[in-house]
Structures are given as structure tokens and as C-alpha cells.
KOLGURO-976351 format. One record per residue (C-alpha): residue number from 1; x, y, z. Coordinates in nm, 4 decimals, m for minus. Each point is the difference from the previous one (the first is absolute). Example, Ala and Ser with C-alpha at 12.3 -4.5 7.8 and 13.67 -1.06 7.14 Angstrom:
(rec 1,(1.2300,m0.4500,0.7800))
(rec 2,(0.1370,0.3440,m0.0660))
This chain:
(rec 1,(5.5524,3.8462,m3.5349))
(rec 2,(m0.2424,m0.2581,m0.0804))
(rec 3,(m0.0252,m0.3318,0.1608))
(rec 4,(m0.2165,m0.2852,m0.1167))
(rec 5,(m0.0999,m0.3609,0.0730))
(rec 6,(m0.0377,m0.2250,m0.2805))
(rec 7,(m0.0028,m0.3793,m0.0900))
(rec 8,(0.1945,m0.1657,m0.2578))
(rec 9,(0.0469,m0.3716,m0.0574))
(rec 10,(m0.2212,m0.0757,0.3218))
(rec 11,(0.2327,0.1976,0.1993))
(rec 12,(m0.0969,0.3323,0.1875))
(rec 13,(0.2666,0.2873,0.0084))
(rec 14,(0.0467,0.3464,0.0963))
(rec 15,(0.1582,0.2429,m0.2243))
(rec 16,(0.1061,0.3488,m0.1060))
(rec 17,(m0.1798,0.1537,m0.3139))
(rec 18,(0.2323,0.1598,m0.2786))
(rec 19,(m0.0624,0.0699,m0.3519))
(rec 20,(0.1678,m0.3280,m0.0811))
(rec 21,(m0.2401,m0.2093,0.2054))
(rec 22,(0.0163,m0.1393,0.3558))
(rec 23,(0.3216,m0.0578,0.2011))
(rec 24,(m0.0259,m0.2756,0.2618))
(rec 25,(0.0570,0.0771,0.3696))
(rec 26,(0.1942,m0.2706,0.2044))
(rec 27,(m0.2169,m0.3296,0.0259))
(rec 28,(m0.2651,0.0145,0.2771))
(rec 29,(0.0061,0.3599,0.0261))
(rec 30,(m0.3356,0.1646,m0.0142))
(rec 31,(m0.1201,0.3334,m0.0717))
(rec 32,(m0.1487,0.0037,0.3446))
(rec 33,(0.3576,m0.0764,0.1350))
(rec 34,(0.1110,0.3131,m0.1783))
(rec 35,(m0.2809,0.2139,0.1500))
(rec 36,(0.0797,m0.1271,0.3390))
(rec 37,(0.3612,0.0963,m0.0475))
(rec 38,(m0.0887,0.3442,m0.0685))
(rec 39,(0.0392,0.2200,m0.3163))
(rec 40,(0.3796,0.0667,0.0118))
(rec 41,(0.0855,m0.3672,0.0251))
(rec 42,(m0.2541,m0.0962,m0.2546))
(rec 43,(0.1429,0.2538,m0.2454))
(rec 44,(0.3504,m0.1499,0.0593))
(rec 45,(m0.1242,m0.3597,m0.0475))
(rec 46,(m0.1655,0.1162,m0.3333))
(rec 47,(0.3030,0.1774,m0.1310))
(rec 48,(0.2133,m0.3077,0.0472))
(rec 49,(m0.2686,m0.2104,m0.1646))
(rec 50,(0.0158,0.2277,m0.3254))
(rec 51,(0.3530,m0.1645,m0.0561))
(rec 52,(m0.1754,m0.3358,m0.0663))
(rec 53,(m0.1389,m0.1137,m0.3485))
(rec 54,(m0.3473,0.1104,m0.0642))
(rec 55,(m0.3077,m0.2246,m0.0776))
(rec 56,(m0.2352,0.1553,m0.2550))
(rec 57,(m0.3389,0.1038,0.1422))
(rec 58,(m0.1918,m0.2040,m0.2519))
(rec 59,(0.1789,m0.3056,0.1212))
(rec 60,(m0.1484,0.0036,0.3597))
(rec 61,(m0.3360,0.0257,0.1561))
(rec 62,(m0.0121,0.3214,0.2308))
(rec 63,(m0.1320,m0.0679,0.3429))
(rec 64,(m0.1452,0.2581,0.2426))
(rec 65,(0.3282,0.1759,0.0974))
(rec 66,(m0.0189,m0.1185,0.3619))
(rec 67,(m0.2017,m0.2153,0.2468))
(rec 68,(m0.1719,0.2800,0.2168))
(rec 69,(m0.0749,m0.0775,0.3646))
(rec 70,(m0.3111,0.2206,m0.0425))
(rec 71,(m0.1944,0.1984,m0.2535))
(rec 72,(m0.1714,0.3088,0.0923))
(rec 73,(m0.2093,0.1860,m0.2689))
(rec 74,(m0.0945,0.3762,0.0512))
(rec 75,(m0.2727,0.1988,m0.1914))
(rec 76,(0.2046,0.3314,m0.0406))
(rec 77,(m0.1741,0.1380,m0.3209))
(rec 78,(m0.2926,0.2048,0.0554))
(rec 79,(m0.1075,m0.0141,m0.3667))
(rec 80,(m0.0114,m0.3902,0.0121))
(rec 81,(m0.2033,0.0092,0.3227))
(rec 82,(m0.2613,0.2475,m0.1730))
(rec 83,(m0.0709,m0.2501,m0.3064))
(rec 84,(0.0273,m0.3425,0.1983))
(rec 85,(m0.2309,0.1272,0.2704))
(rec 86,(m0.2765,0.0743,m0.2700))
(rec 87,(0.1000,m0.3203,m0.1958))
(rec 88,(m0.0402,m0.2221,0.2850))
(rec 89,(m0.3654,0.1363,0.0914))
(rec 90,(0.1022,0.1686,0.3159))
(rec 91,(m0.1237,0.3533,m0.1047))
(rec 92,(0.2170,0.2881,m0.1164))
(rec 93,(0.2793,0.2062,0.1429))
(rec 94,(0.2763,m0.0787,0.2376))
(rec 95,(m0.0835,m0.0535,0.3456))
(rec 96,(0.1598,0.2672,0.2573))
(rec 97,(0.1841,m0.2897,0.1780))
(rec 98,(0.2028,m0.0541,m0.3142))
(rec 99,(0.1767,0.3314,0.0453))
(rec 100,(0.0878,m0.0395,0.3640))
(rec 101,(0.2508,m0.2538,m0.0316))
(rec 102,(0.1334,m0.2527,m0.2581))
(rec 103,(m0.1918,m0.3323,m0.0152))
(rec 104,(0.1271,m0.3415,m0.0995))
(rec 105,(m0.0831,m0.3716,0.0308))
(rec 106,(0.2322,m0.3144,0.0146))
(rec 107,(m0.0125,m0.2279,m0.3077))
(rec 108,(0.1387,m0.3379,m0.0863))
(rec 109,(0.3772,m0.0187,0.0106))
(rec 110,(m0.0386,m0.3582,m0.1339))
(rec 111,(m0.1676,0.1037,m0.3054))
(rec 112,(0.2747,0.2068,m0.1672))
(rec 113,(0.0648,m0.0838,m0.3608))
(rec 114,(0.2781,0.1145,m0.2341))
(rec 115,(0.0158,0.2601,m0.2652))
(rec 116,(m0.1104,m0.2284,m0.2886))
(rec 117,(m0.1979,m0.2675,0.1699))
(rec 118,(m0.3492,m0.0991,m0.1026))
(rec 119,(m0.2819,0.0970,0.2355))
(rec 120,(m0.3027,m0.2157,0.0405))
(rec 121,(m0.3548,0.1723,0.0681))
(rec 122,(m0.0862,m0.0512,0.3510))
(rec 123,(m0.2831,m0.2940,0.0663))
(rec 124,(m0.3214,0.1487,m0.0487))
(rec 125,(0.0870,0.3435,m0.1157))
(rec 126,(m0.1527,0.1776,m0.2925))
(rec 127,(0.1292,0.3469,0.0456))
(rec 128,(0.3831,m0.0500,m0.0050))
(rec 129,(0.2125,0.3156,0.0026))
(rec 130,(0.3728,0.1348,0.0251))
(rec 131,(0.1393,0.2657,0.2047))
(rec 132,(0.3070,0.1979,m0.0837))
(rec 133,(0.2278,0.0853,0.2841))
(rec 134,(0.3489,0.0446,0.1265))
(rec 135,(0.1342,m0.1800,0.3244))
(rec 136,(0.2717,0.1220,0.2507))
(rec 137,(0.2089,m0.2810,0.1513))
(rec 138,(0.0969,0.0520,0.3447))
(rec 139,(0.3914,m0.0148,0.0564))
(rec 140,(0.0376,m0.0447,0.3775))
(rec 141,(m0.2240,m0.0723,0.3115))
(rec 142,(m0.1455,0.2939,0.1700))
(rec 143,(m0.2840,0.0993,0.2340))
(rec 144,(m0.2063,0.3217,0.0416))
(rec 145,(0.1959,0.1741,m0.2610))
(rec 146,(m0.0282,0.3575,m0.0794))
(rec 147,(m0.0197,0.0963,m0.3763))
(rec 148,(0.3741,0.1155,0.0333))
(rec 149,(0.0871,m0.3054,0.1272))
(rec 150,(m0.1886,m0.2172,m0.2318))
(rec 151,(0.2058,0.1312,m0.2806))
(rec 152,(0.2983,m0.1673,0.1298))
(rec 153,(m0.1953,m0.3240,m0.0048))
(rec 154,(m0.0677,m0.0117,m0.3720))
(rec 155,(0.1968,m0.2838,m0.2082))
(rec 156,(m0.1658,0.0724,m0.3442))
(rec 157,(m0.3163,m0.0193,m0.2168))
(rec 158,(m0.1771,m0.2376,m0.2178))
(rec 159,(m0.3050,m0.0065,m0.2177))
(rec 160,(m0.3192,m0.1669,0.1579))
(rec 161,(m0.3048,m0.1167,m0.1694))
(rec 162,(m0.2748,m0.0736,0.2622))
(rec 163,(m0.2395,m0.2294,m0.1919))
(rec 164,(m0.3700,0.0425,0.1147))
(rec 165,(m0.3068,m0.2012,m0.0106))
(rec 166,(m0.2346,0.2798,0.0369))
(rec 167,(m0.3235,m0.1873,0.0312))
(rec 168,(0.1538,m0.1937,0.2872))
(rec 169,(0.1432,0.3094,0.1573))
(rec 170,(m0.3304,0.1704,m0.0391))
(rec 171,(m0.1776,m0.2640,0.2156))
(rec 172,(0.2731,m0.0009,0.2631))
(rec 173,(0.0172,0.3782,0.0405))
(rec 174,(m0.3924,0.0116,0.0475))
(rec 175,(0.0744,m0.2072,0.3093))
(rec 176,(0.2459,0.2770,0.1033))
(rec 177,(0.2944,m0.2338,m0.0154))
(rec 178,(0.2558,m0.0546,m0.2785))
(rec 179,(0.1203,0.0228,m0.2697))
(rec 180,(0.0847,m0.3535,0.0570))
(rec 181,(m0.0834,m0.2777,m0.2494))
(rec 182,(m0.0541,0.2771,m0.2388))
(rec 183,(0.3772,0.0579,0.0139))
(rec 184,(0.1337,m0.3454,0.0925))
(rec 185,(0.0735,m0.1726,m0.3188))
(rec 186,(0.3075,0.1921,m0.1467))
(rec 187,(0.2163,0.3001,0.0293))
(rec 188,(0.2618,0.0582,m0.2691))
(rec 189,(0.3459,0.1385,0.1349))
(rec 190,(0.2621,0.0933,m0.2310))
(rec 191,(0.1852,m0.0053,m0.2316))
(rec 192,(0.2834,0.0618,0.2481))
(rec 193,(0.0607,0.2055,0.3104))
(rec 194,(0.1709,0.3373,m0.0791))
(rec 195,(0.2009,0.1407,0.2869))
(rec 196,(m0.1124,0.3545,0.1284))
(rec 197,(0.3040,0.1813,m0.1232))
(rec 198,(m0.0862,m0.0616,m0.3568))
(rec 199,(m0.3414,0.2063,0.0472))
(rec 200,(0.1167,0.2820,0.1805))
(rec 201,(0.0354,0.2191,m0.3283))
(rec 202,(m0.3810,m0.0279,m0.0311))
(rec 203,(m0.0687,0.1491,0.3445))
(rec 204,(m0.1871,0.3270,m0.0049))
(rec 205,(0.0350,0.2896,0.2444))
(rec 206,(m0.2813,m0.1565,0.2116))
(rec 207,(0.1804,m0.3182,0.0324))
(rec 208,(m0.2207,m0.2048,m0.2429))
(rec 209,(0.1317,m0.2274,m0.2812))
(rec 210,(m0.1296,0.1535,m0.3391))
(rec 211,(0.0173,m0.3463,m0.1500))
(rec 212,(m0.2363,m0.0500,m0.3365))
(rec 213,(m0.2281,m0.2824,0.0477))
(rec 214,(m0.1902,m0.1815,m0.2891))
(rec 215,(m0.2161,m0.3096,m0.0659))
(rec 216,(m0.0989,m0.1710,m0.3043))
(rec 217,(m0.2663,m0.2821,m0.0732))
(rec 218,(0.0665,m0.1836,m0.3124))
(rec 219,(0.2430,0.2833,m0.1125))
(rec 220,(m0.2588,0.2721,0.0452))
(rec 221,(0.0744,0.2632,0.2531))
(rec 222,(m0.2283,0.0112,0.2784))
(rec 223,(0.1394,0.2266,0.2740))
(rec 224,(0.2732,0.2284,0.0560))
(rec 225,(0.0846,0.2057,0.3089))
(rec 226,(0.3129,0.1400,0.2153))
(rec 227,(0.1064,m0.1909,0.3334))
(rec 228,(0.0301,0.3723,0.1342))
(rec 229,(m0.3825,0.0207,m0.0156))
(rec 230,(0.0054,m0.2174,0.3325))
(rec 231,(m0.1639,0.1905,0.3002))
(rec 232,(0.3054,m0.1076,0.2148))
(rec 233,(0.3516,m0.0768,m0.0769))
(rec 234,(0.1290,m0.3470,0.0626))
(rec 235,(0.1818,0.1093,0.3164))
(rec 236,(m0.3320,0.1059,0.1582))
(rec 237,(m0.1462,m0.3389,m0.1075))
(rec 238,(0.3010,m0.1765,0.1628))
(rec 239,(m0.0287,0.2122,0.3224))
(rec 240,(m0.3767,m0.0653,0.0148))
(rec 241,(0.0514,m0.3966,m0.0504))
(rec 242,(0.2607,0.0024,0.2806))
(rec 243,(m0.2075,0.2060,0.2438))
(rec 244,(m0.0387,m0.2063,0.3227))
(rec 245,(0.1452,m0.3042,m0.1565))
(rec 246,(0.2990,m0.1288,m0.2105))
(rec 247,(0.0872,m0.0132,m0.3730))
(rec 248,(0.2577,m0.2543,m0.1038))
(rec 249,(0.2759,m0.0152,m0.2714))
(rec 250,(m0.1577,m0.1133,m0.3201))
(rec 251,(m0.3640,0.1213,0.0875))
(rec 252,(m0.1729,0.1291,m0.2966))
(rec 253,(m0.2313,0.2998,m0.0200))
(rec 254,(m0.2065,0.0783,m0.2850))
(rec 255,(m0.0841,0.3657,m0.0954))
(rec 256,(m0.3565,m0.0890,m0.0842))
(rec 257,(m0.1356,0.0376,m0.3595))
(rec 258,(0.0743,0.2912,m0.1933))
(rec 259,(m0.2752,0.2255,m0.1432))
(rec 260,(m0.0944,0.0743,m0.3747))
(rec 261,(m0.0838,m0.3688,m0.0845))
(rec 262,(0.2360,m0.1664,0.2366))
(rec 263,(m0.2621,m0.2753,0.0204))
(rec 264,(m0.3300,m0.0867,m0.1846))
(rec 265,(m0.2195,0.0466,0.3103))
(rec 266,(0.0847,0.3715,0.0059))
(rec 267,(m0.0951,0.0329,m0.3526))
(rec 268,(m0.3143,m0.1899,0.0558))
(rec 269,(m0.1142,0.2301,0.2743))
(rec 270,(0.0891,0.3217,m0.1854))
(rec 271,(m0.1842,m0.1223,m0.3217))
(rec 272,(m0.2987,m0.1802,0.1529))
(rec 273,(0.0758,m0.3220,m0.2270))
(rec 274,(0.2480,m0.2748,m0.0243))
(rec 275,(0.2061,0.1474,m0.2576))
(rec 276,(0.2645,m0.1358,m0.0452))
(rec 277,(m0.1392,m0.3438,0.0719))
(rec 278,(0.1230,m0.2066,0.3056))
(rec 279,(0.3154,m0.1970,m0.1021))
(rec 280,(m0.0504,m0.3512,m0.1688))
(rec 281,(0.2378,m0.2914,m0.0634))
(rec 282,(0.2273,0.0997,m0.2694))
(rec 283,(0.0265,0.3703,0.0909))
(rec 284,(0.3447,0.1329,0.0573))
(rec 285,(0.0737,0.2687,0.2454))
(rec 286,(0.3183,0.2010,m0.0237))
(rec 287,(0.1279,0.2575,0.2436))
(rec 288,(0.2988,0.2198,m0.0203))
(rec 289,(0.1381,0.2375,0.2678))
(rec 290,(0.2559,0.2405,m0.0948))
(rec 291,(0.3427,m0.0737,0.1676))
(rec 292,(m0.1116,m0.3455,0.1134))
(rec 293,(m0.1204,m0.2138,m0.2892))
(rec 294,(m0.2820,m0.2053,m0.1830))
(rec 295,(m0.2078,m0.2836,0.1254))
(rec 296,(m0.2362,m0.1933,m0.2625))
(rec 297,(m0.2247,m0.2705,0.1058))
(rec 298,(m0.2485,m0.2198,m0.1902))
(rec 299,(m0.3305,m0.0714,0.1644))
(rec 300,(m0.0989,m0.3639,m0.0343))
(rec 301,(m0.2893,m0.2113,0.1143))
(rec 302,(m0.0417,m0.0768,0.3733))
(rec 303,(m0.0878,m0.3167,0.1682))
(rec 304,(m0.3772,m0.0748,0.0424))
(rec 305,(m0.0996,m0.0779,0.3525))
(rec 306,(m0.3548,m0.0797,0.1450))
(rec 307,(m0.2046,0.3194,0.1148))
(rec 308,(0.0647,0.1423,0.3510))
(rec 309,(m0.2669,m0.1369,0.2483))
(rec 310,(m0.1842,0.2950,0.1556))
(rec 311,(m0.0613,0.0508,0.3753))
(rec 312,(m0.2326,m0.2544,0.1584))
(rec 313,(m0.3116,0.1281,0.1785))
(rec 314,(0.0844,0.1570,0.3498))
(rec 315,(m0.0309,m0.2753,0.2774))
(rec 316,(m0.2029,0.1146,0.2973))
(rec 317,(0.0835,m0.2808,0.2517))
(rec 318,(0.2093,0.0965,0.2761))
(rec 319,(0.0859,m0.3451,0.1743))
(rec 320,(0.0836,m0.3190,m0.1351))
(rec 321,(m0.2726,m0.2578,m0.0593))
(rec 322,(0.0265,m0.3055,0.2282))
């Protein structure tokens, strides 16, 4: 089943997606409410909603499928890491530490945008990029889960575009922190949340989902990969995220960017030049993941802000002056 959050006539509703369109859930019911209720209860609520009249998809604005309490983004594709390390001017190859355990960062849950929303260029960025990913949504709270336990905590999956200001990111990571502002401006989530049961037919004998992933810029195919090229399955990512702490129902965990052109920076690193070029206002980025759906966002100009002030010279005084 597919659950969406949408805006129509100034009102925000949650609904179930069918071939006919969107079937509204009871007023004030959110997709996060369904996630908290658990998959069996959510499927029952969705089945009941399918008896209601459908609203055509082209008559609504799709919002992010749910309000996520937190968003973690992993870096689980080795091919992506190889290219981006070179493209970010950090040498070549994958550091040994990457192979030891999954790595993630927290990104901004308040910057989620819908499947067809415009995305402004971040202030001061000249190297704007996309990142093609799949995200898993946690279905119930848990702590220090094993991978086997983590499988029971999966509610569903959605497409994620981790928009990236590579020039801002490069400066931050030179300081051995981040990414922060380099990833802070927007993350597309959508077009809807597909429940885990729908994707089980795609699972291979190693437990990975063999979903085809593709990205186009201005209708030109830039990248294609299989989700099963992740180094760890989602169950191991969830287990690691919960290690010594808690994951909550509604938390979003990104797979990290796929390889073979899942972002521009990977291609820049492999080719040694900026081809294709950084995203510019007017560019349209479209991503499709098999079994989930398609998101399509237009890049628009960002706001102009004053330059960021550099650090002041280090003061040497140790005591206040009288």
C-alpha cells in the first residue's frame, strides 16, 4: 500500500494512493499516525480509505510523505564513495574505516520538500548537486536492535534526493566536520511511502532489494544503479543507527547515494572535470525508483545573502581589562 500527504485547497490531508488517485484518510489522521499504529493497523485503515472517492493526483500538491522526527543519511555505496572522494579533492580510494561499519550523518528534518516542489540553490553555492537514494522509514521504537530484530521495525520505503552544495560541503569537511550547511537546504522525500510488504518480491537471496534506480537532468539520463549494490542491507543500517541509543517510529534513514552517476560529484571525480555541469536555475532533476515511484524537482534561484564573516584574529588576552 502507498500512503501520501498532500495539500488541496489550502488543507493538508493524508491519503492512500491508487490508480484512480488519492483516497483521503479520516480528517486529522497523519501518515506518521499510521506509522506509529503499526503496519497491520495502517493497512486496515488504508483498505477502508479505498472505498472513499479519489482525488486526481494532478489536482493536489504532494508534500513529503510524513513529518520525520529525525533524518539520518548513510553512505552505503562503495562506488559513490570512490568517485566523490576524488571529486571533493580528498585524494583517491576509499578509506579503510568506511569498510569497518556503516557511517551516517544527521540532516535537517525541517528542510524536507515534496516530490514536485521547486528547490532553491543554497545561498553562496556555485556547485549544486543531487543525490539519488532510497530511504527506509522506521515503523516502531527500538533500541540496540539486532539486524534480525530491525527487519520487524521497517514500515516502508520512499525516494530521497539529498540535495548537496558541494562547495559548502568541501569547506566544512576540510575542518573534519559536516556535511552540515552543504546539505542543509533541502531534501526531497516522496512521492509517497510504500509499505514494506509491497517490495518483498524484489528481495534477493542475500536480503537486498534489487530495485532499479535512475536519475535524469533535463530529460537526459545521468545515472542508473541497483539498490542491491549497497554494502549493507537496510536492516544492518537500522541496527547500527539504534546501537546504544533509540530509533523512533517515523525516523527516516537514507541509503546514501547510489553509484554509476547517482550524483554529479561522483562523475566529476571519475572524469576529472565538471561534466555534466553543476545544477543551475531552470534545471529539472527527475528520479525514479522501481516499485516506489518518481520525484521531479525544478531548481530555482536562491536568496541572496551577505558573505559569511571569516574568523577574527585569535585574541591573546587571558583576563578582562579593567
